[in-house]
C-alpha positions as CSV (number, residue, x, y, z in Angstrom):
1,M,148.7,87.1,-91.7
2,P,146.2,84.3,-90.7
3,F,143.1,83.5,-92.7
4,T,141.0,85.2,-89.9
5,K,142.4,88.5,-91.2
6,L,140.8,88.0,-94.6
7,P,137.1,88.9,-95.2
8,L,136.0,85.3,-94.7
9,S,133.3,84.1,-92.3
10,Q,134.1,82.3,-89.1
11,Q,132.2,79.3,-90.5
12,L,134.5,79.0,-93.5
13,V,137.7,79.6,-91.6
14,A,136.7,76.9,-89.1
15,A,136.1,74.5,-92.1
16,L,139.7,74.8,-93.2
17,P,142.0,71.8,-92.6
18,A,144.5,72.4,-89.7
19,T,147.4,72.5,-92.2
20,F,146.0,75.7,-93.8
21,S,147.1,78.3,-91.3
22,V,148.6,81.2,-93.4
23,P,147.3,82.3,-96.8
24,T,149.7,82.5,-99.7
25,E,150.3,85.8,-101.5
26,I,147.9,85.0,-104.3
27,Q,145.2,84.1,-101.8
28,T,145.7,87.3,-99.8
29,L,145.5,89.4,-103.0
30,A,142.7,87.6,-104.8
31,I,140.2,86.7,-102.1
32,P,139.1,90.3,-101.2
33,A,138.7,91.3,-104.9
34,I,136.6,88.2,-105.7
35,L,134.4,88.8,-102.6
36,N,134.0,92.3,-103.9
37,Q,132.2,90.8,-107.0
38,Q,134.9,92.0,-109.4
39,D,136.3,90.1,-112.4
40,V,139.8,89.1,-111.7
41,L,142.8,88.3,-113.9
42,A,145.5,86.6,-111.7
43,I,149.0,85.6,-112.8
44,A,150.7,83.3,-110.4
45,Q,153.1,80.4,-110.7
46,T,152.2,76.8,-110.3
47,G,152.1,75.6,-106.7
48,S,151.3,79.1,-105.3
49,G,147.8,78.2,-103.9
50,K,145.7,79.3,-106.8
51,T,142.9,76.8,-106.2
52,L,142.0,78.1,-102.8
53,A,142.6,81.7,-104.0
54,Y,139.4,81.4,-106.0
55,G,137.9,78.4,-104.2
56,L,137.5,80.1,-100.8
57,P,135.7,83.2,-102.0
58,L,133.4,81.0,-104.1
59,L,132.6,78.9,-101.1
60,E,132.1,82.1,-99.0
61,Q,129.6,83.5,-101.5
62,I,127.7,80.1,-101.7
63,I,127.4,80.1,-97.9
64,K,125.9,83.6,-97.9
65,K,123.6,82.9,-100.9
66,P,123.0,79.1,-101.4
67,S,121.9,78.0,-104.9
68,H,122.4,75.1,-107.3
69,F,125.0,75.3,-110.2
70,Q,126.4,78.6,-109.0
71,A,130.1,78.2,-109.9
72,L,131.8,76.6,-112.9
73,I,135.5,75.9,-112.9
74,L,137.1,75.0,-116.3
75,V,140.5,73.3,-116.3
76,P,142.5,71.8,-119.2
77,T,143.1,68.2,-118.0
78,R,141.3,65.4,-116.3
79,E,144.0,65.1,-113.7
80,L,143.8,68.8,-112.8
81,A,140.0,68.6,-112.6
82,T,140.3,65.8,-110.1
83,Q,142.9,67.6,-108.1
84,V,140.9,70.9,-108.0
85,N,137.8,69.1,-106.9
86,E,139.6,67.2,-104.2
87,A,141.1,70.4,-102.9
88,L,137.7,72.1,-102.7
89,C,136.1,69.1,-101.1
90,L,138.6,69.3,-98.2
91,V,136.8,72.5,-97.2
92,S,133.3,72.1,-98.8
93,K,132.5,68.8,-97.0
94,N,132.7,70.7,-93.7
95,I,130.1,73.3,-94.7
96,N,127.6,71.1,-96.6
97,V,128.5,72.4,-100.1
98,K,128.6,69.9,-103.0
99,S,131.2,69.9,-105.7
100,V,131.4,67.5,-108.6
101,C,134.1,66.6,-111.1
102,I,133.0,66.4,-114.8
103,C,135.6,65.1,-117.2
104,G,136.2,62.6,-120.0
105,G,137.2,59.0,-119.4
106,L,134.7,58.4,-116.7
107,D,131.1,57.2,-116.7
108,K,129.0,59.8,-118.2
109,E,125.7,58.4,-116.8
110,Q,127.2,58.6,-113.3
111,Q,128.2,62.3,-113.9
112,K,124.6,63.0,-115.1
113,T,123.3,61.5,-111.8
114,E,125.7,63.7,-109.8
115,L,124.6,66.8,-111.7
116,A,121.0,66.0,-111.1
117,I,121.6,66.2,-107.4
118,G,122.3,69.9,-107.9
119,P,125.9,70.6,-106.8
120,E,126.9,74.2,-106.1
121,I,130.2,73.9,-107.8
122,I,131.1,72.1,-111.1
123,V,134.8,71.4,-111.9
124,A,135.0,70.4,-115.5
125,T,137.1,69.9,-118.6
126,P,135.7,71.7,-121.7
127,G,135.0,68.6,-123.9
128,R,132.9,66.5,-121.5
129,L,131.1,69.6,-120.3
130,L,130.1,70.5,-123.9
131,E,128.8,66.9,-124.4
132,L,126.6,67.2,-121.3
133,L,125.4,70.7,-122.2
134,G,124.5,69.4,-125.7
135,E,122.4,66.7,-124.1
136,N,120.6,69.3,-121.9
137,T,121.8,67.6,-118.8
138,F,121.6,70.9,-116.8
139,D,120.8,74.5,-117.3
140,A,124.0,76.6,-117.7
141,R,121.9,79.8,-117.2
142,N,122.1,79.2,-113.5
143,I,125.9,79.7,-113.4
144,S,126.8,83.0,-112.0
145,K,130.5,82.4,-111.4
146,L,133.0,81.3,-114.1
147,V,136.6,80.4,-113.3
148,L,139.2,79.6,-116.1
149,D,142.1,77.9,-114.3
150,E,145.4,77.3,-116.1
151,A,144.0,79.6,-118.9
152,D,147.3,79.7,-120.7
153,R,147.4,76.0,-121.0
154,M,143.8,75.8,-122.2
155,L,144.8,78.2,-125.0
156,D,148.0,76.1,-125.8
157,M,146.0,72.9,-126.0
158,G,143.4,74.3,-128.4
159,F,140.4,74.5,-126.1
160,W,139.5,78.1,-126.7
161,T,136.8,77.3,-129.3
162,D,135.1,75.0,-126.8
163,I,135.4,77.6,-124.1
164,Q,133.8,80.2,-126.3
165,R,130.9,77.8,-127.0
166,I,130.4,77.2,-123.3
167,I,130.5,80.9,-122.5
168,E,127.8,81.5,-125.1
169,M,125.5,79.3,-123.0
170,L,126.2,81.2,-119.7
171,P,124.4,84.4,-118.6
172,E,126.0,87.6,-119.6
173,Q,125.8,88.9,-116.1
174,R,128.3,86.8,-114.3
175,Q,131.6,87.1,-112.4
176,T,134.5,85.8,-114.4
177,L,137.9,84.9,-112.9
178,M,141.0,84.0,-115.0
179,F,144.0,82.3,-113.4
180,S,147.2,81.6,-115.3
181,A,150.8,80.9,-114.7
182,T,151.9,83.0,-117.7
183,F,150.3,85.8,-119.7
184,P,151.3,85.6,-123.4
185,E,149.9,88.2,-125.8
186,Q,147.4,85.9,-127.3
187,L,145.9,85.2,-123.8
188,E,145.9,89.0,-123.1
189,N,143.7,89.5,-126.2
190,K,141.3,86.8,-125.0
191,A,141.1,88.3,-121.6
192,K,140.0,91.6,-122.9
193,T,136.9,90.1,-124.5
194,L,136.0,87.9,-121.5
195,L,136.6,90.1,-118.5
196,N,134.8,93.2,-117.4
197,A,137.1,95.8,-115.9
198,P,139.1,93.1,-114.2
199,V,141.4,93.6,-111.2
200,F,144.8,92.6,-112.4
201,I,146.8,90.6,-109.8
202,K,150.4,89.4,-110.4
203,A,151.9,87.5,-107.5
204,R,155.6,87.4,-107.0
205,E,157.4,84.1,-106.9
206,T,156.6,82.5,-103.6
207,A,159.2,83.3,-101.1
208,G,162.4,81.7,-102.2
209,K,160.7,79.5,-104.7
210,A,163.6,79.4,-107.1
211,E,166.0,78.9,-104.2
212,T,164.0,75.9,-102.8
213,I,164.6,74.0,-106.0
214,K,168.1,72.9,-106.5
215,E,168.6,72.8,-110.3
216,E,171.4,70.5,-111.6
217,L,172.1,70.2,-115.3
218,Y,174.5,67.6,-116.7
219,L,175.9,67.3,-120.2
220,V,175.8,63.7,-121.3
221,N,176.0,61.8,-124.6
222,K,172.5,61.2,-126.1
223,G,173.1,57.5,-126.0
224,S,174.2,57.5,-122.4
225,K,171.0,59.2,-121.0
226,T,169.3,55.9,-119.9
227,K,172.3,54.6,-118.1
228,A,172.9,58.0,-116.5
229,L,169.3,58.2,-115.3
230,I,169.5,54.7,-113.8
231,D,172.8,55.5,-112.1
232,Q,171.5,58.7,-110.6
233,I,168.4,57.0,-109.1
234,K,170.3,54.1,-107.7
235,R,173.3,56.1,-106.5
236,N,171.1,58.6,-104.6
237,N,168.6,55.9,-103.4
238,W,165.7,58.1,-104.3
239,H,162.3,56.4,-103.5
240,Q,160.1,58.8,-105.5
241,V,161.3,60.3,-108.8
242,L,159.2,62.0,-111.5
243,V,160.9,61.7,-114.9
244,F,159.7,63.9,-117.8
245,I,160.1,62.8,-121.4
246,G,158.9,64.1,-124.8
247,T,156.8,61.4,-126.4
248,K,154.4,58.6,-125.4
249,D,156.5,55.9,-127.3
250,N,159.7,57.0,-125.6
251,A,158.0,57.0,-122.2
252,D,157.0,53.3,-122.6
253,A,160.4,52.3,-123.9
254,L,162.2,54.0,-121.1
255,C,159.8,52.5,-118.6
256,K,160.7,49.0,-119.8
257,K,164.4,49.7,-119.5
258,L,164.2,51.0,-116.0
259,N,162.1,48.0,-114.8
260,K,164.6,45.7,-116.4
261,A,167.3,47.5,-114.4
262,G,165.4,46.7,-111.2
263,L,163.6,50.1,-110.6
264,S,159.9,49.9,-110.0
265,T,158.7,52.2,-112.8
266,V,155.4,53.1,-114.4
267,A,154.6,55.4,-117.3
268,L,151.8,58.0,-117.7
269,H,150.7,59.6,-121.0
270,G,147.7,60.4,-123.1
271,N,147.3,56.9,-124.6
272,K,146.1,55.6,-121.3
273,D,142.4,55.9,-120.4
274,Q,141.3,57.8,-117.4
275,V,141.0,54.8,-115.1
276,E,144.6,53.7,-116.0
277,R,145.9,57.2,-115.5
278,E,144.4,57.6,-112.1
279,A,145.6,54.1,-111.0
280,T,149.1,54.8,-112.3
281,L,149.3,58.2,-110.5
282,N,148.1,56.6,-107.3
283,L,150.7,53.9,-107.5
284,F,153.3,56.6,-107.6
285,K,151.8,58.8,-104.9
286,E,151.6,55.8,-102.6
287,Q,155.2,54.9,-103.5
288,K,154.2,51.5,-104.7
289,A,156.1,52.5,-107.8
290,N,159.2,54.5,-107.2
291,V,159.7,56.1,-110.7
292,L,157.0,57.7,-112.8
293,I,157.8,58.5,-116.4
294,A,155.5,61.1,-117.8
295,T,154.9,63.2,-120.9
296,D,153.9,66.9,-120.3
297,L,150.4,65.7,-119.3
298,L,151.7,66.2,-115.8
299,A,153.9,69.3,-116.2
300,R,151.2,71.5,-114.7
301,G,148.5,71.3,-112.1
302,I,149.3,68.0,-110.5
303,H,150.4,67.9,-106.9
304,V,152.4,65.0,-105.5
305,E,152.9,65.4,-101.8
306,N,156.5,66.1,-100.9
307,L,157.9,65.0,-104.2
308,P,161.7,65.2,-103.7
309,V,163.1,64.8,-107.3
310,V,162.1,65.8,-110.8
311,I,164.3,64.7,-113.7
312,N,164.2,66.1,-117.3
313,F,165.3,63.1,-119.4
314,E,164.8,65.4,-122.4
315,L,164.5,69.1,-122.3
316,P,161.2,70.6,-123.5
317,S,161.2,72.7,-126.7
318,N,159.0,75.2,-124.8
319,A,161.0,77.1,-122.1
320,E,157.9,77.7,-120.0
321,V,157.2,74.0,-119.8
322,Y,160.6,73.6,-118.1
323,V,159.4,75.9,-115.3
324,H,156.2,74.0,-114.9
325,R,158.0,70.6,-114.9
326,I,160.4,71.5,-112.1
327,G,157.6,73.2,-110.2
328,R,156.3,69.7,-109.4
329,T,158.9,69.6,-106.6
330,A,159.5,72.1,-103.8
331,R,155.8,72.9,-103.4
332,A,154.2,74.5,-100.4
333,G,157.5,75.6,-99.0
334,Q,159.3,72.3,-99.3
335,K,162.7,71.8,-100.9
336,G,163.4,69.7,-104.0
337,I,165.9,68.8,-106.7
338,A,165.4,69.2,-110.4
339,I,167.9,67.4,-112.6
340,S,168.2,67.8,-116.4
341,L,170.2,65.4,-118.6
342,V,171.2,67.5,-121.6
343,C,172.9,66.4,-124.9
344,H,174.5,68.7,-127.5
345,G,171.4,68.5,-129.7
346,E,169.4,70.3,-127.0
347,A,171.6,73.4,-126.9
348,E,168.9,75.7,-128.4
349,Y,166.3,74.5,-125.9
350,L,168.7,75.2,-123.0
351,A,169.4,78.7,-124.3
352,A,165.7,79.5,-124.4
353,I,165.2,78.1,-120.9
354,R,168.1,80.3,-119.6
355,K,166.6,83.3,-121.3
356,T,163.1,82.7,-119.8
357,T,164.2,81.9,-116.3
358,Q,167.0,84.5,-116.2
359,R,169.2,81.9,-114.5
360,K,172.7,80.8,-115.6
361,L,171.9,77.1,-115.3
362,P,175.5,75.9,-115.9
363,L,176.2,72.5,-117.5
364,N,178.3,70.2,-115.4
365,E,180.0,66.9,-116.1
366,L,178.3,63.8,-114.6
367,D,180.7,61.5,-112.7
368,G,181.3,58.3,-114.7
369,F,179.8,59.6,-117.9
370,P,182.4,61.4,-120.0
371,V,181.1,63.3,-123.0
372,T,182.4,62.0,-126.3
373,D,179.8,63.4,-128.6
374,K,180.7,66.5,-130.5
375,P,178.4,69.5,-131.0
376,S,176.9,69.8,-134.5
377,T,178.7,72.4,-136.6
378,G,175.8,72.6,-139.1
379,E,178.0,71.3,-141.9
380,N,177.3,68.2,-144.0
381,K,179.1,65.3,-142.5
382,R,179.5,63.5,-145.9
383,A,181.4,64.9,-148.9
384,P,179.3,65.6,-152.0
385,R,181.2,62.9,-153.9
386,D,180.1,60.3,-151.3
387,K,176.5,61.4,-151.8
388,Q,176.8,61.0,-155.5
389,A,178.3,57.5,-155.0
390,N,175.4,56.6,-152.9
391,R,172.9,57.8,-155.5
392,R,174.7,55.6,-158.1
393,T,174.6,52.6,-155.8
394,N,170.8,53.1,-155.2
395,K,170.2,53.0,-159.0
396,K,171.9,49.7,-159.4
397,K,169.4,46.9,-159.7
398,S,171.3,43.7,-160.5
399,I,174.4,42.0,-159.0
400,K,176.3,42.5,-162.3
401,Q,176.1,46.2,-161.9
402,F,178.0,45.9,-158.6
403,Q,180.8,43.8,-160.1
404,S,184.1,45.6,-161.0
405,K,184.7,46.2,-164.7
406,P,187.5,44.0,-166.1
407,K,190.7,45.8,-166.6
408,R,191.9,46.3,-170.1
């Protein structure tokens, strides 16, 4: 079904980029409900087209009834705020609607200037928006549309108190839209307090989504992961690889090792300021760096055009994060590969991922990397007597105490 079959004006449809020809399932389901002025609770996987699912009906309503500060879109991260704003601007620039991005790490005074112009749409992270509201930069009472995008992640990241403070400044009579990839019980309870008789929409996986991602899991020794990662990238001659890792320090350390091995590599994590983060991501998007090592800052919401490969250097402890990580590839109907390097110590994480995804995800051997590590049995590796000997050794304070006693 083309966009012309949806209740959108000819002006808005004409403003769509040529690449937007057929709406996704979530767009088909959500757009009519939003245009009908109903609150909406939408559950749809990452990469399913959620931004335009709420963006297009917001733009349609602005066209019909222009006013400043009409729509507020809250998102959990700076990167996602930038991406959402760019996606909206692809359309809004053609219909003379202004959208601004308000997030931390960027010049606050510049953002105040942009708000003073009176944009119709504000895309913001909660923290920076609260700062500006506290400084009376603009009147939140003008906002009649509120969108909570990636609501589950905002809950996970501890933003809900900020969100509640923001909502207290908004008019009670408003349309509220909540979009989320998952719907845990805690979020369900929050939704009941925020939404008024919402339309519940749950999109199926985009056609063949699981099938478009080729998942390969390899059992390797923990100490062999770096060499295995380098071998895979070089052997397959991949020119753009996103590697996920657990911590910031490990990301920087692995980045150094890959660069030393001759792979053009950059790292992205929360210790970098916003300017660095944007510059790093752009290097990767433009393939000026072939490998990007990232913490879960990027697991959701970031779109890298035609990203062919995602590698889990370490499995995440949260099974849902695995789904969001591999969802960076095979977006918009493309195909992709998701590789996971798994050691024995990650067996519990893998079991949780299998349970969540309902997929077998078999572990294979990786050519050239035989597994010599043994799974933990849970038993103490050292006999009790050895531990007692160690304690006696630690208590010795002089060289004489270590000398053997003379035989009698």
